C-alpha positions in Angstrom: 131.1 88.7 82.6 128.6 91.1 81.3 125.3 92.0 82.9 123.5 91.2 79.6 124.4 88.7 76.9 123.2 86.8 73.8 123.5 89.7 71.4 122.3 92.5 73.8 124.4 95.4 74.9 125.2 96.3 78.5 127.0 99.2 80.1 128.3 97.4 83.2 129.6 94.1 84.4 127.8 92.0 87.0 130.4 92.8 89.6 130.1 96.5 88.9 126.3 96.4 89.2 126.6 94.6 92.5 129.0 97.1 93.9 127.0 100.1 92.7 123.8 98.6 94.1 125.4 98.1 97.6 126.6 101.7 97.6 123.2 103.1 96.6 121.3 101.0 99.0 123.5 102.1 101.9 123.2 105.7 100.8 119.4 105.4 100.8 119.4 104.0 104.3 121.5 106.9 105.5 119.1 109.4 103.9 116.1 107.7 105.5 117.8 107.9 109.0 118.5 111.6 108.3 114.9 112.3 107.5 113.7 110.4 110.6 115.7 112.8 112.8 113.9 115.9 111.5 110.6 115.7 113.5 112.7 114.9 116.7 114.9 118.0 116.2 111.8 120.1 115.5 110.3 118.9 118.8 113.5 119.8 120.7 113.4 123.2 119.2 109.7 123.7 120.1 110.3 122.6 123.7 113.4 124.7 124.2 112.1 126.1 127.5 111.6 122.8 129.3 114.3 120.2 129.9 111.8 117.5 130.6 109.7 118.0 127.5 112.7 117.7 125.2 114.6 114.9 126.9 112.8 112.1 125.1 112.9 113.5 121.5 116.5 114.7 122.1 117.8 111.3 123.2 115.7 109.6 120.5 117.4 111.8 117.9 120.8 110.9 119.3 120.0 107.1 119.1 118.9 107.5 115.5 122.0 109.6 114.8 124.1 106.7 116.0 122.6 104.5 113.4 123.0 107.3 110.9 126.7 107.5 111.6 127.1 103.8 110.9 125.2 104.1 107.7 127.1 107.0 106.2 130.5 105.5 107.3 129.6 102.3 105.5 128.3 104.3 102.5 131.6 106.2 102.3 133.6 102.9 102.5 131.5 101.4 99.7 131.9 104.5 97.6 135.7 104.2 97.9 135.6 100.5 97.0 133.5 101.3 94.0 135.9 104.0 92.8 138.8 101.6 93.4 137.1 99.0 91.3 136.4 101.5 88.4 140.0 102.8 88.4 141.4 99.2 88.0 139.3 98.5 84.9 141.2 98.3 81.6 139.2 101.2 80.2 140.3 103.6 82.9 143.9 103.6 84.2 143.9 106.7 86.5 145.0 105.5 89.9 145.0 109.1 91.2 141.2 109.1 91.6 141.6 106.1 93.9 143.8 108.1 96.2 141.4 111.1 96.1 138.5 108.9 97.0 140.5 107.5 99.9 141.1 111.0 101.2 137.3 111.7 100.9 136.4 108.5 102.8 138.9 109.3 105.6 137.4 112.8 105.9 134.0 111.2 106.4 135.5 108.8 108.9 136.9 111.7 110.8 133.6 113.5 110.7 132.0 110.3 112.1 134.4 110.4 115.1 133.5 114.0 115.8 129.8 113.1 115.5 130.3 110.4 118.1 132.0 112.9 120.5 129.1 115.3 120.0 126.5 112.7 120.7 128.2 111.7 123.9 128.3 115.2 125.2 124.7 115.9 124.2 123.4 112.7 125.8 124.5 113.9 129.3 123.1 117.4 128.7 119.7 116.0 127.8 119.6 114.1 131.1 119.3 117.3 133.1 115.8 117.4 134.8 115.8 121.2 135.4 116.7 124.3 133.5 116.3 125.0 129.8 116.4 122.4 127.1 119.8 121.6 125.7 120.4 122.4 122.0 121.3 119.8 119.4 124.6 121.5 118.9 127.9 121.9 120.6 129.0 125.1 119.0 132.3 124.9 117.2 132.5 121.1 117.4 129.3 120.7 115.4 130.3 123.2 112.8 133.7 121.5 112.4 132.0 118.1 112.1 129.7 119.3 109.4 132.4 121.0 107.5 134.6 117.9 107.5 131.7 115.7 106.5 130.7 118.0 103.7 134.3 118.1 102.4 134.5 114.3 102.4 131.1 113.9 100.7 132.1 116.4 97.9 135.5 114.7 97.4 133.7 111.3 97.1 131.1 112.7 94.8 133.7 114.2 92.4 135.6 110.9 92.4 132.5 108.9 91.6 131.7 111.3 88.8 135.2 111.3 87.3 135.4 107.5 87.2 131.9 107.1 85.7 131.4 106.7 82.0 129.8 110.2 81.8 132.7 111.7 83.7 135.3 110.1 81.4 133.5 111.6 78.4 133.1 115.1 79.9 136.5 115.4 81.7 138.9 113.4 79.5 137.0 113.2 76.2 137.3 109.4 76.3 135.0 107.6 73.9 134.5 104.2 75.5 133.8 101.3 73.2 130.6 99.4 74.0 131.1 96.3 76.0 131.7 93.1 74.1 128.6 91.0 73.6 128.1 87.3 73.5 126.0 85.3 71.1 125.8 81.6 71.4 126.8 79.8 68.1 124.7 77.1 66.7 125.9 73.7 68.0 125.9 71.0 65.2 127.4 68.3 67.4 126.2 64.9 68.1 123.6 66.1 70.7 122.1 68.7 68.4 118.3 68.3 68.3 118.3 65.5 70.9 117.3 65.3 74.6 120.0 66.1 77.2 119.5 65.6 80.9 121.5 67.6 83.4 121.9 66.9 87.2 123.1 69.9 89.1 125.4 70.0 92.1 124.6 70.6 95.8 125.6 67.6 97.9 123.1 65.1 99.3 120.2 67.4 98.7 120.9 67.6 95.0 121.5 63.9 94.9 118.1 63.2 96.5 116.4 65.7 94.1 118.1 64.2 91.1 117.1 60.7 92.1 113.4 61.6 92.2 113.7 63.4 88.8 115.5 60.5 87.2 112.8 58.1 88.5 110.1 60.2 87.0 111.9 60.6 83.7 112.3 56.8 83.5 108.6 56.2 84.3 107.6 58.5 81.4 110.1 57.0 79.0 112.2 60.2 78.6 115.3 58.7 80.2 115.6 56.1 77.4 115.3 58.8 74.8 118.1 60.9 76.2 121.4 61.0 74.3 123.5 62.3 77.2 123.2 62.6 81.0 125.5 65.2 82.6 126.1 65.5 86.3 128.0 67.8 88.6 129.0 67.1 92.3 126.1 65.5 94.2 124.0 65.2 91.0 127.0 63.5 89.3 127.1 60.8 91.9 123.5 60.0 91.4 123.6 60.2 87.6 126.6 57.8 87.5 125.0 55.3 89.9 121.7 55.5 88.1 123.4 54.9 84.8 125.9 52.2 85.8 123.4 50.0 87.7 121.1 49.8 84.7 123.7 47.5 83.1 123.1 44.8 85.7 119.7 45.7 87.2 116.5 46.0 85.2 114.9 48.7 87.3 117.4 50.3 89.7 116.3 52.7 92.4 112.6 51.8 91.9 110.3 52.0 94.9 110.9 49.0 97.1 114.2 48.1 95.4 117.3 47.0 97.4 119.2 49.9 96.1 116.7 52.5 97.3 116.3 50.7 100.7 120.1 50.7 101.2 120.3 54.3 100.3 117.6 55.2 102.9 119.4 53.1 105.6 122.8 54.8 105.0 121.4 58.3 105.4 121.1 57.8 109.1 124.5 59.4 109.6 122.8 62.8 109.2 121.3 62.3 112.7 123.3 59.5 114.2 121.9 58.9 117.6 120.1 60.8 120.3 123.0 63.2 121.0 123.1 64.4 117.4 119.3 64.9 117.5 119.6 66.8 120.7 122.3 69.1 119.3 120.2 69.6 116.1 117.2 70.6 118.2 119.3 73.0 120.3 120.6 74.5 117.1 117.1 75.1 115.7 116.0 76.5 119.1 119.0 78.9 119.2 118.1 80.1 115.7 114.5 80.8 116.7 115.5 82.6 119.9 118.0 84.8 118.0 115.4 85.7 115.3 112.8 86.5 117.9 115.2 88.7 119.8 116.2 90.6 116.7 112.6 91.0 115.6 111.6 92.1 119.1 114.3 94.7 119.4 113.4 96.1 116.0 109.7 96.2 116.8 110.4 97.9 120.1 112.6 100.5 118.5 110.0 101.3 115.8 107.2 101.4 118.4 109.2 103.7 120.6 109.9 106.2 117.8 106.4 105.9 116.3 104.7 106.3 119.7 106.6 109.4 120.5 105.9 110.9 117.1 102.1 110.2 117.4 102.1 111.7 120.9 104.2 114.7 119.9 102.1 115.5 116.8 98.9 115.0 118.8 97.6 112.4 116.4 96.1 110.4 119.3 94.6 112.4 122.1 93.1 110.8 125.3 89.6 111.9 126.2 87.2 111.3 129.0 85.5 108.2 127.5 87.2 107.7 124.2 90.4 108.3 122.3 90.3 110.9 119.6 92.4 110.6 116.4 93.4 113.6 114.4 94.6 112.6 110.9 96.0 116.1 110.1 97.8 117.4 113.2 100.4 120.2 113.0 102.8 119.6 110.1 102.8 115.8 110.2 101.7 115.7 106.5 105.0 117.3 105.6 106.9 114.3 107.0 104.5 111.8 105.4 105.1 113.4 102.0 108.8 113.5 102.6 108.8 109.8 103.4 106.8 109.0 100.3 109.3 110.9 98.2 112.2 108.9 99.7 110.2 105.7 99.1 109.6 106.6 95.5 113.4 107.0 95.0 113.9 103.5 96.5 111.2 102.0 94.3 112.9 103.6 91.2 116.2 101.9 92.1 114.4 98.6 92.6 112.7 99.0 89.2 116.0 99.6 87.5 117.4 96.4 89.3 114.4 94.3 88.2 114.6 95.6 84.6 118.3 94.7 84.4 117.7 91.3 85.9 114.7 90.8 83.5 117.0 91.4 80.5 119.5 88.8 81.8 116.7 86.2 82.4 115.3 86.9 78.9 118.8 86.4 77.4 119.2 83.2 79.3 115.8 81.9 78.2 116.7 82.6 74.5 119.8 80.6 74.9 118.0 77.7 76.5 115.5 77.5 73.7 118.4 76.6 71.4 118.6 73.2 73.1 115.9 70.7 73.9 116.1 70.3 77.6 113.6 68.2 79.7 110.3 68.1 77.8 107.2 66.1 77.9 105.1 68.1 80.3 108.0 68.8 82.7 109.3 72.2 83.6 112.8 73.1 82.6 115.0 73.5 85.6 118.3 75.5 85.5 120.5 75.4 88.5 124.1 76.5 88.1 125.1 74.4 91.2 128.8 74.3 91.9 130.3 74.0 88.4 133.9 72.8 89.2 135.9 71.3 86.4 137.2 68.5 88.6 133.6 67.4 89.6 131.9 67.5 86.2 131.1 64.1 84.8 129.3 63.3 81.5 127.6 59.9 81.1 126.8 59.1 77.5 124.4 56.3 76.8 125.6 53.4 74.6 123.9 53.2 71.2 
């Protein structure tokens, strides 16, 4: 399935776009964590003569480095999966690059293991209350870790380039054909130019929504003008019941009707008794507690790092009767500019994502205009639902 359709050209499938986006997002997170460590490392270097002064920035740097390890390990794994996906495409049958990417990812995993060992050793060294400050390096172990990580990153970068469209043209001289495009043909069937009502799937929630929509369409006279009513899953149940009951009832499912009253009574199974209500309340409470804990931990971590940084850079200085704020302390503007540059890169990636999605939405809208969906002041609603062949049901009104 192409990322764009209806006569437009696209260079990637939807699956490829998703895999690439996951890899780039994880890589951006790893770069952000690497940037966050810089001021902490600078503080450790400035306080090299005091073990107490460098303990907090040193251990903060190690905690951030632990998150950085997880980020670049996952980025290496996603890079390998992306190369594996590209090599299995019909346009590129070079399985050797998959093996090379696997070697690169394993090198990164090995470097992560060495990085963990280094952090464990440094954590105990920063706990010393006397003597000189420990350095953020363990000698040969640090250099070995950096060399292995650099080798793995280079191998993955070469694999990604070789399996890309540009790499195929530069390395192998392959001229890839543009992806096939799709253009919806004009439908001259029985429903051409007529009103078609569709009820999407989604269980009891979809059935409830479709019931309200069908009631409104009937009140406005649009239901009687429809040539076909199509339903899937939960929407199919409601569309079928709404259509069949009209043969024997004049106004089925109207407010106050026996059908609607029975439907409301039979929905009590969702919360059948006090025990079910108690369990539902506990489930909601558990979700709230988990969310509050996660948010609290995240806020605490951010406040810890930000508070240390403001104190180290002397942005906020305590005075005799007031607190003085210095908006240009030391070299903090350098880190602000660096963070802005990283943010600009992230926004550029998001802009590309929204542009691609905008093309797909525009193509979908052009296809929808070929058919008259719900009209008469109502908004068109498109919900793919769960389109399974066994659940789909079409109900055609009798002439």
